[in-house]
Every structure is written in C-alpha cells, then in structure tokens.
C-alpha positions as CSV (number, residue, x, y, z in Angstrom):
1,X,-13.5,62.4,-6.2
2,X,-16.4,62.0,-3.8
3,X,-18.6,58.8,-4.0
4,X,-21.2,59.1,-6.7
5,X,-24.8,59.3,-5.5
6,X,-27.8,57.9,-7.3
7,X,-30.1,60.6,-8.4
8,X,-33.2,60.9,-10.8
9,X,-32.8,62.9,-13.9
10,X,-34.2,64.0,-17.3
11,X,-32.3,61.2,-19.2
12,X,-32.8,58.5,-16.7
13,X,-30.8,59.9,-13.9
14,X,-27.5,58.3,-12.7
15,X,-28.4,55.0,-14.3
16,X,-27.9,56.3,-17.8
17,X,-24.2,57.1,-17.0
18,X,-23.6,53.4,-17.4
19,X,-24.8,53.4,-21.0
20,X,-21.6,53.0,-23.1
21,X,-22.0,56.1,-25.3
22,X,-23.0,58.2,-22.3
23,X,-20.1,56.9,-20.3
24,X,-17.8,57.9,-23.1
25,X,-19.2,61.4,-23.1
26,X,-18.8,61.6,-19.3
27,X,-15.2,60.3,-19.6
28,X,-14.4,63.0,-22.1
29,X,-15.9,65.7,-19.8
30,X,-13.9,64.4,-16.8
31,X,-10.7,64.4,-18.8
32,X,-11.4,68.0,-20.0
33,X,-12.0,69.2,-16.4
34,X,-8.9,67.4,-15.1
35,X,-6.6,69.2,-17.6
36,X,-8.2,72.5,-18.5
37,X,-7.2,75.9,-17.2
38,X,-9.8,78.4,-16.1
39,X,-13.2,76.8,-16.8
40,X,-16.8,78.0,-17.1
41,X,-19.6,75.4,-17.0
42,X,-23.1,76.4,-18.0
43,X,-26.0,74.1,-17.3
44,X,-29.0,74.1,-19.7
45,X,-27.6,76.5,-22.3
46,X,-30.7,76.6,-24.5
47,X,-29.7,78.3,-27.8
48,X,-26.2,78.9,-26.4
49,X,-25.9,82.6,-27.0
50,X,-23.9,83.3,-23.9
51,X,-21.9,80.1,-24.2
52,X,-20.7,80.9,-27.7
53,X,-20.1,84.5,-27.0
54,X,-18.1,83.7,-23.9
55,X,-15.9,81.2,-25.8
56,X,-15.2,83.7,-28.6
57,X,-14.4,86.6,-26.3
58,X,-12.3,84.5,-23.9
59,X,-9.9,82.1,-25.8
60,X,-7.9,81.5,-22.6
61,X,-11.0,80.0,-20.9
62,X,-12.4,76.5,-21.4
63,X,-16.2,77.0,-21.9
64,X,-18.4,73.9,-21.4
65,X,-22.1,73.5,-21.7
66,X,-24.4,70.7,-20.4
67,X,-27.8,70.2,-22.1
68,X,-30.2,67.3,-22.3
69,X,-31.6,68.3,-25.8
70,X,-29.5,66.5,-28.5
71,X,-30.4,69.2,-31.1
72,X,-28.9,72.0,-29.0
73,X,-25.7,70.1,-28.3
74,X,-25.3,69.3,-32.0
75,X,-25.8,73.0,-32.9
76,X,-23.1,74.2,-30.5
77,X,-20.6,71.5,-31.6
78,X,-21.2,72.5,-35.3
79,X,-20.9,76.2,-34.4
80,X,-17.6,75.6,-32.6
81,X,-16.2,73.5,-35.4
82,X,-17.1,76.0,-38.1
83,X,-15.3,78.7,-36.3
84,X,-12.4,76.6,-35.1
85,X,-13.1,77.3,-31.4
86,X,-11.3,74.5,-29.6
87,X,-12.1,76.0,-26.2
88,X,-15.9,75.5,-26.6
89,X,-17.4,72.1,-25.7
90,X,-21.0,70.8,-25.4
91,X,-22.2,67.5,-23.8
92,X,-25.6,65.9,-23.7
93,X,-25.5,65.0,-20.0
94,X,-28.0,65.7,-17.2
95,X,-26.3,68.0,-14.7
96,X,-28.0,66.5,-11.6
97,X,-26.5,63.1,-12.4
98,X,-23.0,64.2,-13.3
99,X,-22.6,66.7,-10.5
100,X,-23.6,64.1,-7.9
101,X,-20.1,62.7,-7.5
102,X,-19.2,62.0,-11.2
103,X,-17.0,65.0,-11.8
104,X,-13.5,65.9,-10.4
105,X,-13.6,68.0,-7.3
106,X,-12.6,71.7,-7.4
107,X,-12.4,71.6,-11.2
108,X,-14.7,74.5,-12.2
109,X,-14.2,78.3,-11.8
110,X,-17.6,79.5,-12.8
111,X,-20.8,77.5,-12.7
112,X,-24.0,79.0,-14.3
113,X,-27.6,78.0,-14.1
114,X,-29.6,80.6,-16.0
115,X,-33.4,80.3,-16.2
116,X,-33.8,76.6,-15.4
117,X,-37.2,75.0,-16.2
118,X,-39.7,75.8,-13.4
119,X,-41.4,72.4,-13.1
120,X,-45.0,72.7,-11.8
121,X,-46.6,71.4,-8.7
122,X,-47.0,67.7,-8.0
123,X,-44.6,64.9,-9.0
124,X,-42.9,67.0,-11.7
125,X,-41.7,69.4,-9.0
126,X,-39.1,66.7,-8.2
127,X,-37.3,67.7,-11.4
128,X,-36.4,71.1,-10.2
129,X,-32.7,71.6,-10.6
130,X,-31.7,74.1,-8.0
131,X,-32.2,72.4,-4.6
132,X,-30.2,72.1,-1.4
133,X,-28.6,68.9,-2.8
134,X,-27.7,70.7,-6.0
135,X,-25.9,73.4,-4.0
136,X,-24.0,70.8,-2.1
137,X,-22.9,69.1,-5.3
138,X,-22.0,72.5,-6.9
139,X,-19.8,73.3,-4.0
140,X,-17.8,70.1,-4.5
141,X,-17.2,70.8,-8.2
142,X,-16.3,74.5,-7.8
143,X,-12.8,75.6,-6.8
144,X,-12.6,77.5,-3.5
145,X,-13.4,81.1,-4.4
146,X,-15.3,79.9,-7.5
147,X,-18.6,81.5,-8.6
148,X,-22.1,80.1,-8.8
149,X,-24.4,82.2,-10.9
150,X,-28.2,81.5,-10.7
151,X,-31.1,83.3,-12.4
152,X,-34.8,82.9,-12.9
153,X,-37.7,85.1,-13.9
154,X,-40.2,82.9,-12.0
155,X,-40.9,84.4,-8.6
156,X,-41.7,81.3,-6.6
157,X,-38.6,79.5,-8.0
158,X,-36.5,82.5,-7.0
159,X,-37.8,82.1,-3.5
160,X,-36.9,78.4,-3.5
161,X,-33.4,79.3,-4.6
162,X,-33.2,81.9,-1.9
163,X,-34.3,79.4,0.8
164,X,-31.8,76.8,-0.5
165,X,-29.0,79.3,-0.4
166,X,-29.9,80.4,3.1
167,X,-29.5,76.8,4.2
168,X,-26.1,76.3,2.6
169,X,-22.9,77.0,4.5
170,X,-20.7,76.5,1.3
171,X,-21.5,79.8,-0.3
172,X,-21.4,83.5,0.5
173,X,-23.2,86.2,-1.6
174,X,-20.9,88.0,-4.0
175,X,-23.3,90.2,-6.1
176,X,-20.5,92.3,-7.7
177,X,-18.2,89.4,-8.5
178,X,-19.5,88.7,-12.0
179,X,-17.9,91.7,-13.6
180,X,-14.5,90.9,-12.3
181,X,-14.4,87.1,-12.1
182,X,-16.5,85.8,-14.9
183,X,-15.0,85.9,-18.4
184,X,-16.4,88.6,-20.7
185,X,-19.7,87.9,-22.4
186,X,-21.0,90.6,-24.8
187,X,-24.2,88.6,-25.6
188,X,-27.4,88.4,-23.5
189,X,-29.3,85.1,-23.5
190,X,-32.6,85.0,-25.4
191,X,-34.4,84.8,-22.1
192,X,-32.7,87.8,-20.6
193,X,-33.7,89.8,-23.7
194,X,-37.3,88.7,-23.4
195,X,-37.4,89.6,-19.7
196,X,-36.2,93.1,-20.5
197,X,-38.6,93.4,-23.4
198,X,-41.6,92.3,-21.3
199,X,-40.5,94.1,-18.1
200,X,-40.1,90.9,-16.1
201,X,-37.9,91.0,-13.0
202,X,-35.0,88.6,-12.9
203,X,-34.2,87.0,-9.6
204,X,-30.4,86.7,-9.7
205,X,-27.9,85.2,-7.2
206,X,-24.2,85.4,-7.5
207,X,-22.4,83.3,-4.9
208,X,-18.8,82.6,-4.1
209,X,-17.6,79.2,-2.9
210,X,-16.2,79.5,0.6
C-alpha cells in the first residue's frame, strides 16, 4: 500500500479516518477489497439506483458504494439486508480521503463517479472531486486494465475532467468498454433520467487503467 496522504474532505478529510468508528468502517472496507473477487466501487451513489441494480443483476460481483450522507448509507444497507444481498456494501466514507493511500493497491475493477457535486467558484471549488490528484489515486486503486467511469451534466466540470484526463498518463480512453467490462445494470440513475427528460447533454468519460 502506498503511503497515505493528508487531504481535505467533506467529513474532515484524512483526519477523520483516525476516529474509532470511522477507522472501523475503513478497516472493514480494506478487508473486503483484499478478499473480494471482481469489484465495482461507486463514489457518491445518491439514491443508489445503479448500485442496487448492479448488485442484483451481478451476484458474482462485489458492489461497494461510498457516500458521505449517513441517511443514504443506511438506506442501502437496509435494502441489501431485506433482500439478502451479501454482495452489496455501503460505507459512510469520504472518497478523497480513503483513495489517498488508505486502500489496497490494484483492488478495484470498475470505479465510477457519476454526477459529482459541481462546487461553485471560490473556496468551495477546492471540494471538487475529480482533479489530477484524484486520477492519480484512482490509478493506484484500480487493477491494470480496470475501468474508470466519470460523468457530469455540468459543462465546465466536464471540461475540467477532460483537462485532468489529458494530463494523466495512467489512463487511456476506452469509450466502448462499459458494455463489455462493467457488470450489467438495468437501471439508470435518477440524474441520468432527469438529463434525458430535460434534454441535458452528459459529458461522459470511460477510461482504462494502463
């Protein structure tokens, strides 16, 4: 495992990883990634429509969601328990903190960041998730050949993603790889549905780890 880096975050950044209950969550996630078979990790799963659909349709995959909102994490855990889905897991952890050296290397097959919050100008802009540093961290966590799937319906955020990708040597574009490499997902996210309804273009990037 690479050396952990101190980063800011929605829950206090890397510092909160030392809080006992958070450290226990992180230890559980690490253990899961160290022993699981093919694994999909979704960051910021919102209502979890794609997360739950993927877990149901792909019992051979371990499907994991990271979310900072406790209510959303509790909903997914209850949903999985009610249906007996032992391949579906949700954790209340900030992705920027845990990806910055706190997870096992080459432990994820598919990493998805769909419609992350487009923080406005000023100091809040520092909270943007998809940055060059994030791509570096994602490359460490992904297995060679693994997929990184990014999407946003915010034009300026899409351009920032494009610029960050252009500056990364860890990834190569693989626009057709989702259909063959990502586990099946019959369900669209709520945001994807709204974009289609309102005619909003989606800026989507499918990348393969070199």
